C-alpha angles and dihedrals in degrees: 000000000000117000095238091051091048092052090051101044092044087052093233086125119022100217131040092221090057089050089052091050092049090052092047090052090053092243092128126069128185117203090345097309129101107262133214121221091251095054112126115240123210134191108278097029116134117222131187126201122191122201118170109316094335127092126197116202117188142166118227111238100173134020095191118099111249123237098231137022092247088066096053095093090059089068093073143022120220112231127208118259118266109232 
């Protein structure tokens, strides 16, 4: 699954266009490298999304779109910040 689509269907970002803009602005990394919107995500990948002064690190647990919105949080696991 594409990174921008993953961010949208997992409801981390509400719109795919906003996910594209975040990737274009280099605010999203995948496995420690800046990621483009079209990058393919796999189970086990670690992504990081920066907005403002906050950073969200998460591990991808599923790359299959969920059926309902209550299942979206099962697609990823939030990781503690590395300080």
